[in-house]
Structure formats: C-alpha cells, structure tokens
C-alpha positions as CSV (number, residue, x, y, z in Angstrom):
1,M,90.9,82.1,120.5
2,I,92.4,85.6,120.9
3,K,95.9,84.0,121.1
4,L,95.3,82.5,117.6
5,L,94.7,86.0,116.1
6,T,98.2,87.1,116.9
7,S,99.5,85.3,113.9
8,P,98.9,87.5,110.8
9,I,98.2,84.4,108.6
10,L,95.6,83.0,111.0
11,A,94.0,86.4,111.5
12,A,93.7,86.9,107.7
13,G,92.2,83.5,107.4
14,F,89.8,84.1,110.2
15,C,88.8,87.4,108.6
16,A,88.1,85.7,105.3
17,L,85.9,83.1,107.0
18,V,84.0,85.5,109.0
19,L,83.4,88.0,106.1
20,T,82.4,85.4,103.5
21,G,78.7,85.1,103.0
22,C,76.9,81.9,102.3
23,G,74.1,81.5,99.9
24,K,74.4,84.9,98.2
25,D,74.6,85.3,94.5
26,S,77.8,86.7,92.9
27,A,76.4,90.1,92.2
28,A,75.6,90.7,95.8
29,K,79.1,89.5,96.9
30,N,80.7,92.2,94.8
31,T,79.7,95.2,96.8
32,V,80.9,95.4,100.4
33,T,77.9,95.6,102.9
34,L,77.7,97.8,105.9
35,D,77.5,94.6,108.0
36,E,80.8,93.4,106.6
37,L,82.3,96.8,107.3
38,D,81.2,96.6,110.9
39,R,82.6,93.1,111.3
40,A,85.9,94.1,109.7
41,V,86.2,97.0,112.2
42,S,85.6,94.5,115.1
43,V,88.2,92.1,113.7
44,M,90.7,95.0,113.3
45,F,90.2,96.1,116.9
46,M,91.1,92.6,118.1
47,S,94.1,92.2,115.8
48,P,97.7,93.1,116.8
49,A,97.8,95.6,114.0
50,G,95.4,97.7,116.0
51,A,92.2,99.6,115.4
52,P,91.4,101.5,112.2
53,R,91.7,105.3,112.7
54,S,89.2,106.2,110.0
55,F,86.8,104.8,107.5
56,S,89.4,105.0,104.8
57,D,91.6,102.5,106.7
58,L,89.2,99.8,105.8
59,T,90.0,100.1,102.1
60,N,93.2,97.9,102.8
61,F,91.3,95.2,104.5
62,P,92.2,91.9,102.7
63,A,88.7,90.6,102.3
64,F,87.6,93.8,100.5
65,K,90.3,93.7,97.9
66,G,88.9,94.4,94.5
67,R,85.3,95.0,95.8
68,P,83.6,98.3,95.6
69,F,82.3,100.0,98.8
70,P,78.7,101.0,99.0
71,A,77.9,104.6,98.1
72,P,76.5,106.6,101.0
73,P,73.1,108.4,100.6
74,A,73.2,111.9,99.0
75,G,74.7,114.5,101.3
76,K,76.0,111.8,103.7
77,K,79.3,110.3,104.5
78,F,80.5,107.1,106.2
79,F,82.4,107.6,109.4
80,L,84.0,105.3,112.0
81,D,82.5,105.7,115.5
82,P,85.5,105.1,117.8
83,T,83.3,104.4,120.8
84,T,80.9,101.8,119.4
85,H,83.4,100.5,116.8
86,Q,80.8,100.7,114.1
87,I,80.4,102.4,110.7
88,I,77.9,105.3,110.9
89,V,76.3,107.5,108.2
90,A,76.4,111.2,109.0
91,D,76.1,114.5,107.3
92,Q,79.3,115.6,105.4
C-alpha cells in the first residue's frame, strides 16, 4: 500500500477518496472539517512530498481547492502539532 503512494497521481487519487464524505449535503461539503484536516496531515506525512511544516501548508492540499477552511473560535488559532500530526486549536 505504501509503495502505491509513491506515484503522485495515485497519491492524489487516494487523498480524494479518503477525504470525500458520503451522505453529506452539499452545504456541509463546502467547508473543510477538522477531521478532514487531520486526515490530510496524515496523508501528507506518508507522501513522498513530506510532512507539512505549518497549518498554512494545508491550503495547497488538492482536495481542499476552492473550499473554505473553518474559522477558529475567537482568540484562538489553528496549529499543526508535529508530534501527534494533528491540527490543534490554541491561543494566538
């Protein structure tokens, strides 16, 4: 399975399949969810391109093109935790 992800085309297809939700209405599909962000980080860590260095690196992820990111709560900001490979919400 990991060997298949070395091809950029196959990796992009895999990402699209993993991040596509089933049974959701179109309004819910527009905004990227935190769960999708966490899955994207995991996929990027496994890809040959390497791990994202910050939360802003996720804006170039193919599955998120044209979709708005969720707004963090007031006074908070999204960060990428490099040890857990998850998106966290923390004070600015």
